[in-house]
N, C-alpha and C positions, 0 to 999 in steps of 0.2 A: 921127285924129279929136279934135276939141276938144269937151268937153262942159262947159257952164257950168250949175251946179246952184245955185238959190237955195232955201233953206228959210224959208218963211213961216209955219211952225207953231211951236209951243213945245216940240216934241218933238225929241229927239236922234235924228237919222236918219244918223248917220255909217256904220252898218253898210250902211244901204239905199242910201247914196250910192255905195258900191263896187259893189253889185249893179247899180244904174243904169248905171255906167259899163262894167261888163263885158257886160251884156246889150245896150246900145245899140253897143258895138263888135263883138259877136258877130253881131248883126242886119246890120250893114254888111258884115261878113266873109262871111256866108252869102249875101247879095244882091250880092256881088262888086263892092261900091262901092270904087273905088281911089283916088278923089280925097279930098283932105283935108276931110271933112265937119265941119260945126260944128253943134251941137245945143244949144239952151237948154232946160233942165228947171227948172220952178218946182214946188215941193211946197207945197200949200196945205191950208187946212181946208175943212170944209163950206160956210160962209157965202161964202167967196171963189169956190169953183168954181161955186156955185149962181148968183151973180151973172154970172160970165163966161159960163155956160151960157145964162143968160137973155139976155145982150147978144148974143152971137154966134150962138146956134142958135134963140133965141126960145122956149127951154124953161126954165121956172122951177122947176128941180128940181136936187138934188144929183146929180152923176155922178161916175165914178171917175177918168175922165181926158179930157182934151181935147188935140186936135193941131191946129196951125196950120201947115201947110205952106207954104213959100215958093216951091216948085217949081210949074210950071204942068203940067209932065208928068214921067213917070218918068225918072230920070237914066239916061244911058248908063253902061254898067259899064266905063268906061275912065277913064284919067287926065284930069284936067281939062286943056284945051288950054293953059291958062297956066302948067302945070307943077305938080308935086306939092306945092310949097310954097304954092300958092294955096289959100285956103280958100273953100269953098262952103257957105254957110249953108242947111241943109236946112228949118229951121223951129223952132218952139217947142212944148214939150209942158208940160201942167199935169197933175199927179197929186194927187189928194185923198188925203192920208195917212189921214184919218179913215174914209173909205170903203174904203181898202185893207184897214184893220185889220178892219174888219167882214166885208168878203168873205172874207178869210182864214179868219176864224173860222167863217163860214157854210159855205165849201167844205172846211174840215178840213185846210188846210195852212198853212204859215208865212207870216208877213208878208213875209218875203224873197221867197218864191215869188211871191206876189201883186204885189209891186212889180216883179218881174222880168217877169211877164206883163204889166203895164199899160205897162211900158217898151218891151218888144218890139212890142206891139200899136200904140203910138204911134208908134214909129220906122217901121213899116211904113206907117202912114198918111202920115207925111212922105215915105215913098219913092213914094206915089201909090196903094197898095192901099187897098181899102175892102171892106165887107161888106154892100152894099145888097141884094144877092141871094144865094140859096143857093150858086150857083157860087163867087162872089167870096168869100163867107164861107168855104167849105171850103178855098179856097187860103190865106186868112189863118190858119185854125186849123192847117193843116198846117205852115206856116211858123213860127208861134209855137211848136208842139210841137217842131220840129227845133231852134230856137234854144235853147229852155229845156232840151231834153234834151241838147244839146251841152254845157251849163253844169251839168247835174245838178241842174236846178231843176224837174224833172218832177213832176207830181202823184203823191202817194203812192198 
């Protein structure tokens, strides 16, 4: 997996960058994605994510994360036909650090756990999962809990 992370905040997020990498890799492992996936992650503040949310979803409000998948359908869980060295871009993730800090406090867990959750949630979106109905939401919750549990980032 290749993960590109850009920090557009004034915060030192080095600790959270490692969590983002670990969670993204674990999500791909759990989903049995064996091709060389590429993911771009941008960590931003409230103003930038609100503007992106307005532009792309028509919602003029701060949100915790946005996912921009490049895939039209869920990927096959096999090696890329071009070989293991070929990179397939899954898409872009935007995480609002300010919102993650607030949510971690509200939910009574660490910022690391919240960043991990937002990463797992977003990577699952890149892989074609959604939570538009109760059935699909239950599937995403189960997968997120498994991924975070595997990395000992479960809620306390």
